[in-house]
C-alpha positions as CSV (number, residue, x, y, z in Angstrom):
1,M,0.0,0.0,0.0
2,I,1.3,3.5,-0.9
3,W,0.5,6.3,1.6
4,Y,0.5,9.9,0.6
5,D,1.7,12.0,3.6
6,G,-0.9,14.7,3.0
7,L,-3.7,12.1,2.6
8,E,-2.6,10.4,5.7
9,D,-2.6,13.6,7.6
10,H,-6.0,14.5,6.3
11,L,-7.4,11.2,7.5
12,R,-5.8,11.5,10.9
13,L,-7.2,15.1,11.4
14,N,-10.7,14.3,10.2
15,S,-11.1,10.9,11.9
16,G,-9.4,11.5,15.3
17,Y,-7.1,8.4,14.8
18,G,-3.3,8.4,14.9
19,K,-1.1,7.1,12.1
20,S,-0.5,3.7,13.6
21,A,-4.3,3.3,14.4
22,L,-5.1,4.2,10.7
23,R,-2.7,1.6,9.4
24,S,-4.2,-1.1,11.8
25,F,-7.6,-0.7,10.2
26,S,-6.5,-2.7,7.0
27,L,-7.8,0.0,4.7
28,H,-5.3,-1.0,2.0
29,R,-8.3,-1.6,-0.3
30,V,-9.5,2.0,0.3
31,I,-6.4,4.2,0.0
32,R,-4.4,3.5,-3.1
33,N,-2.0,5.3,-5.4
34,Y,-4.0,6.3,-8.5
35,S,-2.9,8.2,-11.6
36,G,-4.9,10.2,-14.0
37,I,-7.9,12.6,-13.5
38,D,-10.5,9.8,-13.2
39,S,-8.3,8.0,-10.6
40,I,-7.9,11.2,-8.6
41,R,-11.8,11.2,-8.2
42,H,-11.6,7.7,-6.9
43,T,-8.8,8.7,-4.5
44,I,-10.8,11.5,-3.0
45,F,-13.9,9.2,-2.7
46,N,-12.0,6.5,-1.1
47,A,-10.4,8.9,1.4
48,K,-13.9,9.9,2.4
49,L,-14.8,6.3,2.8
50,A,-11.8,5.7,5.0
51,I,-13.0,8.5,7.3
52,F,-16.5,7.1,7.2
53,A,-15.2,3.6,8.1
54,L,-13.2,5.0,11.1
55,K,-16.1,7.1,12.4
56,H,-18.5,4.2,12.3
57,E,-16.0,1.6,13.6
58,I,-16.1,-0.4,10.3
59,R,-12.7,-1.9,10.6
60,Q,-12.6,-3.5,7.1
61,F,-14.7,-3.3,4.0
62,P,-15.8,-6.7,2.5
63,V,-13.3,-8.4,0.3
64,M,-14.7,-9.3,-3.1
65,K,-13.3,-12.6,-4.6
66,P,-14.4,-14.2,-7.8
67,D,-15.9,-17.7,-7.2
68,A,-14.4,-20.6,-9.0
69,R,-17.8,-21.9,-10.2
70,D,-19.3,-21.3,-13.5
71,A,-20.3,-17.6,-13.0
72,D,-22.2,-17.2,-16.3
73,R,-24.5,-20.3,-15.7
74,Y,-25.0,-19.5,-12.0
75,I,-26.0,-15.9,-12.4
76,K,-28.1,-16.4,-15.5
77,N,-30.0,-19.2,-13.8
78,L,-30.8,-16.7,-11.0
79,I,-31.9,-14.0,-13.5
80,R,-34.1,-16.5,-15.3
81,A,-35.9,-17.2,-12.0
82,G,-36.9,-13.6,-11.7
83,E,-37.3,-11.3,-8.7
84,S,-39.1,-12.9,-5.8
85,Q,-39.4,-13.0,-2.0
86,Q,-35.8,-14.1,-1.8
87,L,-34.2,-12.4,-4.9
88,D,-33.9,-8.8,-5.9
89,F,-32.2,-7.1,-8.8
90,K,-30.5,-3.7,-8.6
91,F,-29.0,-1.7,-11.4
92,E,-26.8,0.1,-8.8
93,I,-26.6,1.1,-5.2
94,S,-27.1,4.9,-5.3
95,D,-28.6,5.4,-1.9
96,A,-27.5,3.4,1.1
97,K,-30.6,4.3,3.1
98,K,-32.9,2.9,0.5
99,M,-30.7,-0.2,0.2
100,A,-31.0,-0.7,4.0
101,R,-34.8,-1.4,3.6
102,T,-34.0,-4.5,1.5
103,F,-31.4,-5.6,4.0
104,S,-34.0,-5.2,6.8
105,A,-36.7,-7.0,4.8
106,F,-34.6,-10.0,3.9
107,A,-33.1,-10.4,7.4
108,N,-36.6,-10.1,9.0
109,T,-38.2,-12.6,6.6
110,K,-36.6,-15.7,5.1
111,G,-33.3,-14.2,3.9
112,G,-32.4,-13.5,0.2
113,K,-30.0,-12.5,-2.4
114,L,-29.3,-9.2,-4.1
115,L,-27.7,-9.0,-7.6
116,I,-26.2,-5.6,-8.1
117,G,-25.5,-4.8,-11.8
118,V,-28.7,-6.3,-13.1
119,K,-31.6,-4.3,-14.3
120,D,-35.2,-5.0,-13.4
121,N,-35.8,-6.6,-16.8
122,G,-32.9,-9.0,-16.1
123,R,-30.4,-7.3,-18.5
124,I,-26.9,-7.5,-17.2
125,S,-25.3,-4.0,-16.9
126,G,-22.5,-4.6,-14.5
127,V,-21.4,-2.5,-11.6
128,R,-19.4,0.7,-12.1
129,S,-16.7,0.2,-9.4
130,E,-16.1,-1.2,-5.9
131,E,-18.0,1.9,-4.5
132,E,-21.1,-0.4,-4.7
133,A,-19.5,-2.7,-2.1
134,Y,-18.8,0.2,0.2
135,M,-22.4,1.4,-0.1
136,A,-23.7,-2.0,0.8
137,E,-21.4,-2.0,3.9
138,S,-22.8,1.3,5.1
139,A,-26.4,0.1,4.4
140,A,-25.9,-2.9,6.6
141,H,-23.9,-1.4,9.4
142,V,-24.9,2.3,9.6
143,F,-28.5,2.4,8.3
144,C,-29.7,-0.8,9.9
145,K,-30.0,-1.7,13.6
146,P,-28.9,-4.0,14.8
147,S,-26.4,-4.3,12.0
148,I,-27.0,-7.1,9.5
149,K,-24.5,-9.8,8.5
150,Y,-24.2,-10.6,4.9
151,G,-22.0,-12.4,2.3
152,L,-20.6,-10.7,-0.8
153,K,-19.2,-12.2,-4.0
154,K,-18.0,-10.7,-7.2
155,W,-18.8,-12.5,-10.5
156,I,-17.8,-11.7,-14.1
157,V,-20.6,-12.4,-16.5
158,E,-20.4,-11.3,-20.2
159,G,-17.3,-9.4,-19.2
160,K,-19.1,-7.4,-16.7
161,P,-18.7,-7.4,-12.8
162,I,-21.8,-8.4,-10.9
163,L,-22.1,-8.3,-7.1
164,E,-24.1,-11.0,-5.3
165,I,-25.1,-10.0,-1.8
166,E,-26.5,-12.8,0.3
167,I,-28.4,-11.9,3.5
168,P,-29.5,-14.8,5.8
169,M,-32.6,-14.9,7.9
170,S,-31.7,-13.3,11.2
171,N,-32.2,-14.7,14.7
172,M,-32.0,-11.1,16.1
173,R,-35.3,-9.8,14.6
174,P,-36.5,-7.2,14.2
175,H,-33.9,-5.3,12.2
176,Y,-34.8,-1.6,11.5
177,A,-33.8,0.6,8.6
178,R,-33.4,4.4,9.0
179,D,-35.6,6.4,6.6
180,E,-35.2,9.9,5.1
181,S,-36.7,11.5,8.2
182,G,-34.3,9.7,10.5
183,E,-36.9,7.3,11.9
184,W,-36.2,3.6,12.2
185,T,-38.7,1.3,10.5
186,A,-38.7,-2.6,10.3
187,Y,-39.5,-4.1,6.9
188,L,-40.5,-7.6,5.7
189,R,-40.4,-9.2,2.3
190,V,-43.7,-9.9,0.5
191,L,-43.3,-11.3,-3.0
192,D,-40.7,-9.0,-4.6
193,Q,-41.7,-5.9,-2.4
194,N,-40.3,-4.5,0.9
195,I,-43.3,-3.8,3.1
196,R,-43.4,-1.9,6.4
197,A,-43.9,-4.2,9.3
198,N,-46.9,-3.2,11.5
199,R,-46.6,-3.1,15.3
200,I,-48.1,-6.6,15.7
201,M,-45.4,-8.2,13.5
202,V,-42.6,-6.2,15.3
203,N,-43.9,-7.3,18.7
204,V,-44.1,-10.9,17.6
205,W,-40.5,-10.7,16.4
206,K,-39.5,-9.1,19.8
207,N,-41.1,-11.9,21.8
208,E,-40.7,-15.0,19.5
209,S,-37.9,-16.5,21.6
210,R,-40.1,-16.9,24.6
211,Q,-41.7,-20.3,25.5
212,Q,-44.9,-20.9,23.3
213,G,-47.8,-23.0,24.5
214,V,-50.6,-24.6,22.6
215,L,-53.4,-24.7,25.1
216,I,-54.7,-21.3,26.3
217,N,-57.7,-19.9,28.1
218,L,-59.8,-17.3,26.3
219,G,-61.3,-14.1,27.6
220,R,-64.3,-12.4,26.1
221,E,-62.4,-10.6,23.3
222,E,-60.5,-13.9,22.4
223,K,-63.7,-15.8,22.3
224,V,-65.3,-13.2,20.0
225,L,-62.3,-13.5,17.7
226,V,-62.1,-17.3,17.6
227,D,-65.9,-17.6,17.1
228,F,-65.7,-15.2,14.2
229,L,-62.8,-17.1,12.6
230,S,-64.7,-20.4,13.0
231,E,-67.1,-19.1,10.5
232,N,-64.9,-16.8,8.4
233,D,-61.6,-17.4,6.7
234,H,-59.8,-14.4,8.1
235,I,-60.1,-11.1,10.0
236,T,-58.3,-7.7,9.9
237,L,-57.2,-5.7,12.9
238,S,-59.9,-3.0,12.3
239,K,-62.6,-5.7,12.0
240,F,-61.5,-7.3,15.3
241,I,-61.6,-4.0,17.1
242,K,-65.1,-3.4,15.8
243,I,-66.7,-6.8,16.6
244,A,-64.9,-7.1,20.0
245,R,-65.6,-3.5,21.0
246,T,-62.2,-3.0,22.3
247,G,-59.3,-0.6,21.9
248,R,-56.5,-0.8,19.3
249,F,-53.7,-1.4,21.9
250,Q,-55.6,-4.3,23.6
251,A,-56.6,-5.8,20.2
252,E,-53.0,-5.7,19.0
253,E,-51.8,-7.3,22.3
254,I,-54.3,-10.1,22.0
255,L,-53.3,-10.8,18.3
256,V,-49.6,-10.9,19.3
257,N,-50.2,-13.4,22.1
258,L,-52.4,-15.7,19.9
259,I,-49.7,-15.6,17.1
260,L,-47.0,-16.4,19.7
261,T,-49.0,-19.3,21.0
262,R,-49.6,-20.4,17.5
263,V,-53.4,-20.2,17.7
264,L,-53.3,-17.7,14.8
265,V,-51.2,-17.2,11.8
266,M,-50.5,-13.9,10.1
267,D,-50.9,-13.4,6.3
268,V,-49.2,-10.3,5.0
269,T,-50.0,-9.1,1.5
270,E,-48.9,-5.9,-0.4
271,R,-52.3,-4.2,0.5
272,A,-53.4,-5.7,3.8
273,V,-52.6,-7.9,6.8
274,F,-55.0,-10.8,7.6
275,Y,-55.2,-13.1,10.7
276,R,-56.4,-16.7,10.4
277,L,-56.9,-19.7,12.7
278,N,-53.8,-22.0,12.6
279,P,-55.2,-25.3,11.4
280,A,-52.4,-27.2,13.3
281,N,-53.4,-25.8,16.7
282,A,-56.9,-24.6,16.5
283,Q,-58.2,-27.7,18.3
284,G,-56.2,-26.7,21.4
285,V,-58.2,-23.5,22.0
286,V,-60.7,-23.8,24.8
């Protein structure tokens, strides 16, 4: 790695770290010796990224390594499958905050893969530079909380670099993404869309590790709910509030508890959220 004295001083002054600390961060992938006008732009950009990494305690950006498998066949098979609950195409990562929503949705649902450098129609465009990987890192570690673990690979298809980002389903749900207003919102993946999770879903995630029973006793509101679902396929929160003549907070708490005890299942669509009796455990309700 080649260090410019002026650049190193700039990093030290702006990040608050000394020379030895800067070198210990393994930022050799970020600060390099470039030549030419276009490379100067990359040098300046990468210097800013180094400061960003230090301020946010990101000690090393992800290393991109080509995989030995048949990249062309593997990537094109994914593209042919099309976007889905567990696969999303991105032409580029231009906004880390927006990308954080997809990270949150995948981690909160069943996990998934992002192909960067592929248009919505499946056309391979390729990524412009390694800046895309740095944007993914900031999306996962700065604009998501708790931060999200992911895997990253670089593929060469049709002579163009493609980034594959794989996000596993998390055991630390819910994961929130910070929006434009600075608020933190949890997302889930429905088909090929990232949907805001409602308070019921968030509270289910928060409490899903606690012991779950099958046999429960029902109060008045619970009995009204179960009686309704015995004759109807599903119910919405607003309908439950109306027929049970209860408040929103109590209705939400009841639904959370019945989902946690596996009496109910939650069906989330792009337009609405429905609650149904769980066929596997409905017989345990008394």
